[in-house]
C-alpha positions in Angstrom: 19.0 -0.1 -18.3 22.2 0.1 -16.2 22.3 0.5 -12.4 22.7 4.3 -12.6 19.7 4.5 -14.9 17.6 2.2 -12.7 18.4 4.4 -9.7 17.3 7.6 -11.6 14.1 5.8 -12.7 13.3 4.9 -9.1 14.0 8.4 -8.0 11.6 9.8 -10.6 8.9 7.3 -9.4 9.3 8.4 -5.8 9.4 12.1 -6.8 6.2 11.8 -8.8 4.4 10.2 -6.0 5.6 12.8 -3.5 3.8 15.4 -5.7 0.7 13.2 -5.8 0.7 12.9 -2.0 1.1 16.7 -1.7 -1.7 17.2 -4.1 -4.0 14.8 -2.3 -3.2 16.3 1.1 -3.5 20.0 0.0 -3.0 22.5 2.7 -4.8 20.6 5.4 -2.2 18.2 6.6 -4.3 16.1 9.0 -2.6 13.2 10.9 -4.7 10.7 9.0 -3.6 12.0 5.6 0.0 12.2 6.6 0.1 8.6 7.8 -1.8 7.5 4.7 0.7 9.4 2.5 3.7 7.9 4.4 2.3 4.4 4.0 1.8 4.9 0.3 5.3 6.3 -0.2 6.8 3.4 1.8 5.0 0.9 -0.4 6.1 2.7 -3.6 9.8 2.9 -2.5 9.8 -0.8 -1.4 8.1 -2.0 -4.6 10.3 -0.1 -6.9 13.5 -1.3 -5.2 12.3 -5.0 -5.1 11.1 -4.9 -8.7 14.7 -4.2 -9.9 16.1 -7.0 -7.8 13.6 -9.5 -9.1 14.3 -8.5 -12.7 18.0 -9.0 -12.1 17.2 -12.4 -10.6 15.2 -13.3 -13.7 18.1 -12.3 -15.9 20.3 -14.7 -13.9 18.0 -17.7 -14.3 16.1 -17.0 -17.6 17.9 -19.9 -19.4 16.8 -22.3 -16.6 13.2 -21.1 -17.0 13.4 -21.7 -20.7 14.8 -25.2 -20.0 11.4 -26.2 -18.5 9.1 -23.9 -20.4 10.1 -25.2 -23.8 9.6 -28.9 -23.0 6.6 -30.6 -21.6 8.4 -33.9 -21.6 11.0 -32.5 -19.1 8.3 -31.3 -16.7 6.2 -34.5 -16.9 9.3 -36.8 -16.3 10.5 -34.7 -13.4 7.1 -34.5 -11.7 6.5 -38.2 -12.1 9.9 -39.1 -10.7 9.2 -36.8 -7.7 6.4 -39.2 -6.8 8.5 -42.4 -7.0 11.5 -44.0 -8.6 10.7 -45.4 -12.0 12.3 -47.6 -14.6 12.5 -46.9 -18.3 9.7 -49.4 -19.0 7.5 -47.6 -16.4 8.2 -44.2 -17.9 7.3 -45.5 -21.4 4.1 -47.0 -20.1 3.2 -43.9 -18.2 3.5 -41.4 -21.1 3.5 -43.5 -24.2 6.8 -42.0 -25.3 9.5 -44.0 -27.1 12.9 -44.7 -25.5 14.5 -42.5 -28.1 12.4 -39.6 -26.8 12.9 -40.3 -23.1 16.6 -41.0 -22.9 17.9 -37.6 -24.1 15.6 -35.8 -21.6 16.8 -38.0 -18.8 20.3 -37.2 -19.8 19.5 -33.4 -19.7 17.9 -33.7 -16.2 20.9 -35.7 -14.9 23.3 -33.1 -16.3 21.6 -30.5 -14.2 21.7 -32.7 -11.1 17.9 -32.9 -11.0 17.6 -36.7 -11.2 19.9 -39.7 -10.4 20.1 -43.2 -11.8 20.4 -46.2 -9.6 20.9 -49.3 -11.7 17.8 -49.3 -13.9 15.7 -46.9 -11.7 15.5 -43.1 -11.9 14.6 -40.8 -9.1 14.9 -37.1 -8.2 17.7 -35.5 -6.2 16.9 -33.1 -3.4 17.4 -30.3 -5.9 15.1 -32.0 -8.3 12.4 -32.5 -5.6 12.5 -28.8 -4.8 12.2 -27.7 -8.4 9.4 -30.3 -9.1 7.4 -29.1 -6.1 7.7 -25.5 -7.3 6.6 -26.6 -10.8 3.6 -28.4 -9.3 2.6 -25.4 -7.3 2.9 -23.1 -10.4 0.8 -25.6 -12.5 -1.9 -25.7 -9.8 -2.0 -21.9 -9.6 -2.4 -21.6 -13.4 -5.1 -24.3 -13.3 -6.9 -22.5 -10.5 -6.8 -19.1 -12.2 -8.1 -20.7 -15.4 -11.1 -22.4 -13.8 -11.8 -19.8 -11.1 -10.7 -16.7 -13.0 -13.9 -14.7 -12.5 -13.9 -15.3 -8.7 -10.4 -14.1 -8.2 -10.8 -11.1 -10.5 -14.0 -9.8 -8.9 -13.0 -10.2 -5.3 -10.3 -8.7 -3.0 -8.2 -11.8 -3.2 -5.1 -9.6 -2.6 -6.3 -9.1 1.0 -5.3 -12.7 1.8 -2.0 -12.4 3.7 0.8 -12.6 1.2 2.5 -15.6 2.7 -0.8 -17.6 2.1 -1.7 -15.9 -1.2 1.7 -17.2 -2.5 0.5 -20.8 -2.0 -3.0 -20.2 -3.3 -2.5 -23.0 -5.8 -3.3 -25.4 -3.0 -7.0 -24.4 -3.6 -6.9 -25.6 -7.3 -9.4 -28.4 -6.6 -11.9 -26.0 -5.0 -15.3 -25.3 -6.6 -17.6 -22.3 -6.4 -21.0 -22.2 -4.8 -23.3 -19.3 -5.8 -26.8 -18.1 -5.0 -29.2 -18.3 -7.8 -32.3 -16.3 -8.8 -34.4 -19.3 -7.8 -32.6 -19.8 -4.5 -31.0 -16.6 -3.2 -29.9 -18.5 -0.1 -28.1 -21.4 -1.8 -24.6 -20.4 -0.6 -25.7 -20.1 3.0 -27.7 -23.3 3.0 -24.8 -25.2 1.5 -22.5 -23.9 4.2 -24.9 -24.9 7.0 -25.5 -28.3 5.6 -21.7 -28.9 5.2 -21.3 -28.3 9.0 -23.3 -31.4 9.8 -21.1 -34.2 10.9 -18.0 -32.1 11.5 -16.1 -32.7 14.7 -13.9 -29.6 14.5 -14.9 -26.1 13.3 -12.7 -23.0 13.2 -14.0 -19.7 11.8 -12.7 -16.2 11.1 -15.4 -13.7 10.3 -15.8 -9.9 9.9 -19.6 -10.4 9.2 -22.5 -11.9 11.1 -25.4 -13.8 9.7 -28.5 -13.5 12.0 -28.7 -17.3 12.4 -25.0 -17.9 13.0 -25.2 -17.7 16.8 -27.9 -20.4 17.0 -26.2 -22.6 14.5 -22.9 -22.5 16.4 -24.7 -22.9 19.7 -26.1 -26.2 18.5 -22.7 -27.3 17.3 -21.0 -26.5 20.6 -23.7 -28.1 22.6 -23.4 -31.3 20.5 -19.7 -31.5 21.4 -18.0 -30.0 18.3 -14.7 -28.4 19.1 -15.2 -24.8 18.0 -12.9 -21.8 17.8 -14.2 -18.5 16.5 -12.4 -15.3 15.7 -14.4 -12.2 15.0 -13.8 -8.5 14.6 -14.6 -6.1 17.5 -17.6 -4.9 15.5 -19.0 -8.4 15.3 -18.3 -9.0 19.0 -20.3 -5.9 19.8 -23.2 -7.2 17.7 -23.0 -10.5 19.6 -23.2 -8.6 22.9 -26.0 -6.4 21.8 -28.3 -8.9 19.9 -27.3 -12.3 21.1 -26.0 -11.8 24.7 -28.1 -14.7 26.1 -26.7 -17.2 23.6 -23.2 -15.9 24.2 -23.5 -16.4 28.0 -24.8 -19.9 27.4 -21.8 -21.0 25.4 -18.9 -18.9 26.5 -17.8 -21.2 29.4 -18.2 -24.4 27.4 -14.9 -26.4 27.5 -15.1 -27.1 23.7 -15.5 -23.4 22.7 -13.0 -20.6 22.4 -13.7 -17.1 21.2 -11.2 -14.4 20.3 -11.6 -10.9 18.8 -9.4 -8.6 16.8 -9.0 -4.9 16.2 -7.5 -5.8 12.8 -9.7 -5.0 9.7 -10.5 -8.4 8.3 -11.2 -8.6 4.5 -11.6 -12.4 4.4 -14.1 -14.7 6.0 -13.5 -18.5 6.1 -14.4 -21.6 8.0 -12.1 -24.6 8.1 -13.2 -28.0 9.6 -12.0 -31.5 9.6 -13.9 -32.0 6.3 -13.8 -28.9 4.3 -12.7 -25.3 3.8 -15.2 -22.5 3.0 -13.7 -19.2 1.9 -15.6 -15.9 1.3 -14.2 -12.5 0.2 -15.2 -8.9 -0.3 -16.0 -7.8 -3.8 -13.7 -5.3 -5.5 -16.3 -2.6 -4.8 -15.8 -3.1 -1.0 -19.0 -5.0 -0.2 -18.9 -8.5 1.2 -20.1 -11.1 -1.2 -22.7 -13.2 0.8 -23.7 -15.1 -2.3 -20.5 -16.7 -3.3 -18.2 -19.2 -1.5 -15.1 -21.1 -2.6 -15.3 -24.6 -1.2 -12.7 -27.4 -1.1 -12.7 -30.8 0.6 -9.1 -31.4 -0.6 -6.7 -32.2 2.3 -4.1 -29.7 1.1 -6.7 -26.9 1.1 -7.8 -27.8 4.6 -4.2 -27.7 5.8 -3.9 -24.3 4.1 -7.0 -23.1 5.9 -5.8 -24.4 9.3 -2.5 -22.5 8.8 -4.3 -19.3 7.8 -6.6 -19.7 10.9 -3.5 -20.0 13.2 -2.0 -16.9 11.6 -5.1 -14.8 12.6 -5.7 -16.7 15.9 -2.2 -15.9 17.2 -2.7 -12.2 16.5 -6.1 -11.9 18.2 -7.2 -11.3 21.8 -8.8 -13.9 24.1 -12.4 -13.0 25.0 
């Protein structure tokens, strides 16, 4: 499709959705419906324009993509050299390949300025390091989707902010904890037990378990550095049902509480030892019986960055 045809196609998409919006709104053009329609139209226009640009980008680099996709040897060598410089003997020992297999691949990688040779040692160039890190992230993402496929398909994972969703491969070493018919509280018990021994606890939550206030009160009184971010609805519940506990801890030097008007569709706790992530199901209800857990350092750093993202947008209590 040429540029003129692509423009006509986008125009048709937008026109079709204008009619859909008019149909949905009917003759009662409430403010809520108008804003909802405008938001939908903005997303449609933006998505259709970006889609064409990304396809054009793909066309420009499709040969480079094939270069890696058609050779596992290239990927393995580049990723290994990203970790450290290696000699031919080390590469042979690492993978069990013959020199006749490795040499042509090294030559190909050198021709694309992805690796260099210093005497008998090979290493990655800055460009090679960038490409290898992207390959590693892509591999981790595919691994995660393969192992945790059901979790991501049955939950509103797309509600994780896009910047962080794009690096979701950092959770590839996570595991799932679920309630069972024999123990319908397994997920909650696992979370509470995991908090023992932590020195730093940061939480973001649009939901409130009845025993959360007492659990966090004990943590705070034992000296654990605690930061909590909740929705306005949860804050109201805390005032209504747990005001005595809230007054006991609110002025503790190791406790900070913030609230947000923003609709949160993700609940997570990140500590110095683990990340615990909970999501809403695709039917809109929160899944109390399933948590994604990771003790991996990269996942904890991802959780800390996500926490700071929400924390900076919230209001001090």
